[in-house]
C-alpha positions in Angstrom: -103.5 198.7 34.2 -103.5 195.3 36.1 -106.8 194.5 34.4 -105.5 195.3 31.0 -102.5 193.1 31.6 -104.7 190.3 32.9 -106.9 190.6 29.9 -104.0 190.5 27.5 -102.5 187.4 29.2 -106.0 185.8 29.0 -106.2 186.5 25.3 -102.7 185.3 24.7 -103.5 182.0 26.5 -106.8 181.6 24.6 -105.3 182.5 21.2 -101.9 180.8 21.6 -101.3 180.2 17.9 -102.3 183.9 16.9 -99.9 185.1 19.8 -97.0 183.0 18.5 -97.7 184.1 14.9 -97.8 187.7 15.9 -94.5 187.4 17.9 -92.8 185.7 14.9 -94.0 188.4 12.5 -92.8 191.2 14.9 -89.4 189.5 15.4 -89.0 189.2 11.6 -89.7 192.9 11.3 -86.4 193.6 13.0 -84.6 191.9 10.1 -86.8 193.4 7.3 -88.3 196.7 8.4 -91.9 197.4 7.1 -92.1 198.8 3.6 -94.5 198.6 0.6 -93.4 195.0 0.0 -95.4 193.9 2.9 -98.7 194.3 1.0 -97.4 191.7 -1.5 -96.9 189.2 1.3 -100.6 188.9 2.0 -102.7 186.4 -0.1 -105.8 188.5 -0.3 -107.7 186.0 -2.3 -107.1 183.2 0.4 -108.3 185.6 3.2 -111.3 186.6 1.2 -112.3 183.1 0.5 -111.7 182.0 4.0 -114.0 184.8 5.3 -116.7 183.8 2.9 -116.6 180.1 3.7 -116.5 180.8 7.4 -119.7 182.8 7.0 -121.4 180.1 5.0 -120.4 177.4 7.4 -121.5 179.3 10.5 -124.8 180.4 8.8 -125.7 176.9 7.7 -124.7 175.6 11.2 -127.0 178.1 12.8 -129.9 177.1 10.7 -129.4 173.4 11.9 -128.3 172.1 8.5 -125.3 170.2 10.1 -127.6 168.8 12.8 -130.1 167.4 10.2 -127.2 165.9 8.1 -125.6 164.4 11.2 -128.9 162.7 12.2 -129.2 161.3 8.7 -125.7 160.0 8.7 -126.1 158.5 12.1 -129.2 156.6 11.1 -127.1 154.8 8.5 -124.2 153.7 10.8 -124.1 151.1 13.5 -120.6 151.5 15.2 -118.5 154.4 16.3 -115.6 152.9 14.1 -117.8 153.2 11.0 -118.7 156.8 12.0 -115.0 157.7 12.5 -114.0 156.2 9.1 -116.9 158.0 7.2 -116.2 161.4 8.9 -112.4 161.1 8.2 -112.6 160.0 4.5 -115.2 162.7 3.6 -112.4 165.4 3.7 -109.9 163.0 2.2 -111.8 162.6 -1.0 -113.5 166.0 -1.2 -110.2 167.9 -0.7 -109.1 166.5 -4.1 -111.6 168.7 -5.7 -112.2 171.8 -3.5 -108.8 172.1 -1.7 -107.8 171.0 1.9 -108.7 174.2 3.6 -112.3 174.2 2.2 -112.7 170.6 3.1 -111.7 171.2 6.7 -113.8 174.4 7.1 -116.8 172.2 5.9 -116.3 168.9 7.6 -114.6 169.6 11.0 -117.6 171.5 12.3 -119.9 168.9 10.8 -117.9 166.1 12.4 -118.0 167.7 15.9 -121.7 168.2 15.6 -122.1 164.5 14.7 -120.0 163.4 17.6 -122.1 165.4 20.1 -125.3 164.0 18.6 -123.9 160.4 19.0 -122.7 161.1 22.5 -119.1 160.3 21.4 -117.2 163.5 22.3 -114.4 161.4 23.6 -113.5 160.9 20.0 -113.1 164.6 19.2 -109.4 164.6 19.3 -108.8 161.5 17.1 -111.5 162.6 14.7 -110.2 166.2 14.1 -106.5 165.1 14.0 -107.5 162.3 11.4 -109.6 164.8 9.5 -106.8 167.2 9.2 -104.3 164.6 8.0 -106.9 163.2 5.6 -107.5 166.7 4.0 -103.8 167.4 3.7 -102.9 164.1 2.2 -106.0 163.5 0.0 -105.5 167.0 -1.6 -102.0 166.2 -2.7 -103.4 163.8 -5.4 -104.7 166.5 -7.8 -103.3 169.9 -9.1 -106.4 171.7 -7.6 -106.3 169.9 -4.3 -104.1 172.6 -2.6 -102.4 175.9 -3.6 -98.9 174.7 -3.8 -99.9 171.8 -6.1 -101.6 174.3 -8.5 -98.6 176.7 -8.4 -96.0 173.9 -9.0 -98.3 172.2 -11.6 -98.4 175.4 -13.7 -94.7 176.0 -13.4 -93.7 172.3 -14.2 -95.7 172.0 -17.4 -96.7 168.4 -16.4 -99.9 166.8 -17.7 -102.9 166.2 -15.4 -102.6 162.5 -15.4 -98.8 162.6 -15.2 -99.1 164.8 -12.1 -101.7 162.5 -10.4 -99.5 159.4 -11.3 -96.7 161.0 -9.5 -98.6 161.4 -6.3 -100.8 158.3 -6.5 -98.6 155.9 -4.5 -98.4 158.4 -1.7 -102.1 159.0 -1.7 -102.8 155.3 -1.6 -100.4 154.7 1.3 -101.9 157.7 3.1 -105.4 156.3 2.8 -104.2 153.0 4.2 -102.4 154.6 7.1 -105.4 156.9 8.0 -107.8 153.8 7.8 -105.5 151.9 10.2 -105.3 154.9 12.6 -109.0 155.1 12.6 -109.2 151.6 14.1 -107.1 152.5 17.1 -110.0 153.9 19.1 -112.3 151.3 20.7 -115.4 150.6 18.5 -118.7 150.6 20.3 -122.4 150.2 19.1 -123.9 153.5 18.1 -126.7 154.8 20.2 -129.9 156.0 18.6 -129.5 159.3 16.8 -130.7 162.4 18.5 -133.1 164.2 16.2 -132.3 167.9 15.8 -134.6 170.4 17.6 -136.7 172.4 15.2 -135.9 173.5 11.7 -134.1 176.4 10.3 -135.6 179.0 8.0 -135.8 177.7 4.5 -135.1 181.2 3.1 -132.0 181.6 5.3 -130.8 178.1 4.2 -131.3 178.9 0.6 -129.5 182.2 1.1 -126.4 180.6 2.7 -126.5 177.8 0.2 -126.4 180.5 -2.6 -123.4 182.2 -1.0 -121.8 178.6 -0.8 -122.3 178.4 -4.6 -120.5 181.7 -5.0 -117.6 180.3 -3.1 -117.5 177.3 -5.4 -117.3 179.6 -8.3 -114.2 181.2 -6.7 -112.7 177.8 -6.2 -113.3 177.0 -9.8 -111.6 180.4 -10.7 -114.8 181.7 -12.4 -115.1 184.5 -9.8 -112.7 186.7 -7.9 -112.7 185.8 -4.1 -112.5 189.5 -3.1 -115.9 189.9 -5.0 -117.4 187.0 -3.2 -116.2 188.4 0.1 -117.8 191.7 -0.7 -121.0 190.1 -1.7 -121.0 188.0 1.5 -120.3 191.0 3.6 -123.2 193.0 1.9 -125.6 190.0 2.3 -124.8 189.7 6.1 -125.1 193.4 6.7 -128.6 193.3 5.3 -129.9 189.9 6.3 -127.9 188.7 9.4 -125.7 191.2 11.1 -125.4 189.2 14.4 -123.6 186.4 12.4 -120.8 188.9 11.6 -119.9 189.0 15.3 -119.6 185.1 15.5 -116.9 184.7 12.8 -113.4 183.7 13.8 -111.5 186.8 13.0 -108.6 185.6 15.1 -108.0 182.9 12.5 -107.8 185.5 9.8 -105.3 187.5 11.9 -103.2 184.4 12.4 -103.0 183.9 8.6 -101.9 187.5 8.2 -99.2 187.3 10.9 -97.8 184.1 9.2 -97.9 185.8 5.8 -95.8 188.6 7.2 -93.3 186.3 8.9 -93.0 184.1 5.8 -92.6 187.0 3.5 -89.8 188.4 5.6 -88.0 185.1 5.8 -88.0 185.0 2.1 -86.3 188.4 1.9 -83.4 187.4 4.0 -80.3 186.9 1.8 -78.6 184.5 4.2 -81.8 182.4 4.4 -82.1 182.4 0.5 -78.4 181.6 0.1 -78.7 178.7 2.5 -81.7 177.3 0.5 -79.8 177.6 -2.8 -76.9 175.7 -1.5 -78.9 173.0 0.2 -81.3 172.2 -2.5 -79.2 170.5 -5.2 -80.2 166.8 -5.1 -82.1 167.2 -1.9 -85.2 168.9 -3.0 -87.6 166.6 -1.2 -85.8 166.7 2.2 -85.3 170.5 2.0 -88.9 171.1 1.0 -90.1 169.0 4.0 -87.8 170.8 6.5 -88.6 174.2 5.1 -92.4 173.5 5.3 -92.1 172.8 9.0 -90.9 176.4 9.6 -92.8 178.5 6.9 -95.6 176.0 5.8 -95.7 174.2 2.5 -97.3 176.8 0.3 -94.7 179.5 0.9 -92.0 176.8 0.8 -93.2 175.9 -2.7 -93.1 179.6 -3.8 -89.7 180.1 -2.3 -88.0 176.8 -3.4 -89.3 177.0 -7.0 -86.9 179.9 -7.7 -83.9 177.7 -6.9 -84.7 174.3 -8.6 -86.5 173.0 -11.6 -86.7 169.5 -10.3 -90.5 169.7 -10.3 -91.3 166.1 -9.3 -89.2 166.3 -6.2 -90.5 169.8 -5.2 -94.0 168.6 -5.6 -93.5 165.5 -3.6 -91.5 167.4 -0.9 -93.9 170.2 -0.5 -97.0 167.9 -0.3 -95.3 165.6 2.3 -94.1 168.7 4.1 -97.7 169.5 5.0 -97.3 166.8 7.6 -95.4 167.5 10.9 -95.7 170.7 12.9 -99.0 172.6 13.2 -97.9 175.3 10.8 -96.5 172.8 8.1 -99.8 173.2 6.4 -101.8 176.5 7.0 -105.0 174.4 6.6 -104.1 172.6 9.9 -104.5 175.8 11.8 -108.2 175.9 10.7 -108.8 172.6 12.4 -107.0 173.5 15.5 -108.9 176.7 15.9 -112.2 174.9 15.5 -111.2 172.3 18.1 -109.7 174.8 20.5 -112.9 177.0 20.4 -115.0 174.0 21.4 -112.6 172.2 23.8 -110.2 174.7 25.3 -109.2 172.6 28.0 -107.9 169.9 25.7 -105.7 172.0 23.4 -102.5 170.5 24.8 -103.7 166.9 24.4 -104.8 167.7 20.9 -101.4 169.0 19.9 -99.7 165.9 21.3 -102.0 163.6 19.2 -101.7 165.8 16.1 -97.8 165.8 16.3 -97.6 162.0 16.9 -100.0 161.2 14.0 -98.4 163.6 11.6 -94.9 162.7 12.4 -95.7 159.1 12.0 -97.4 159.5 8.7 -94.5 161.7 7.5 -92.0 159.1 8.4 -94.0 156.4 6.6 -94.3 158.5 3.4 -90.6 159.4 3.5 -89.7 155.7 3.7 -91.9 155.2 0.7 -90.2 158.0 -1.2 -86.7 156.4 -0.6 -88.1 153.0 -1.7 -89.6 154.2 -5.0 -87.5 157.1 -6.0 
């Protein structure tokens, strides 16, 4: 019994975010008892795509692809500051096209590999924090950059360029702020790049690259994510069963727990009534605050039912992705990658994350009040 309790405590400590999410989900069940509506809470497409992308990322990493790309990148850079800027702005720009969570799944593991090859692991915290902020802020410029943008874009009837123009000032200031933050760590000359040991199997690399292409078809809405997940699972069962054991199922469970908590919150009449009364004329502020508690994607789904001030809702839900760790579900992805590799530095990471995110949120809120 003592061993089971000790094991449970060790798991809770190692998976703190999952533990908190599970507790919130269980507590919310007291207010909304489980029923058939719970199935509607879960965004199965997001979970399926996340599973597929994790498999592709882990597979390519295991074949040394990230190591090879990291060595090539390091060969073109001369200072650690240049490296930090490049690794930070990759997810900033890519997230405009393939969503913030996809950008982070791709570039956070890659960035950590590059740091290790360069002997600059001391920069792991600022790099991952800045990459997370960059992906969340770069993605807000386009309708397809993140889920809440796509939803509100479709509901609003706005044109593509009208939407981008609305967010352009915030994206520009965000880029400037992230660049300034990247200058904070001391810059040093890069040491010679470490060449990766050995090469991966060309067939395996091609296989995982093909699965990555399937994921891109899902992102482009040309293929159902559940079909991609089924294909990925089938391929791994046949070609690489050991890889299945290496995937981060705790991250998937964390998303499920938050989906349950968020879904239950939306069904509480008192909570909904409070939002309806608070929204009028304060859409941006309410969206930002609501995002801190239930994250910005569910906040967009919830608030769209109580206001048709689409520009304000779009700005509020995008800026609301800054702040707490759960303000944007994509931020959990970065945290999990970091915590797995550097478990002893989780507290320091959360401190840096909060300071950077709150600072950027404050700057962008000031910008909103200036130009509104």
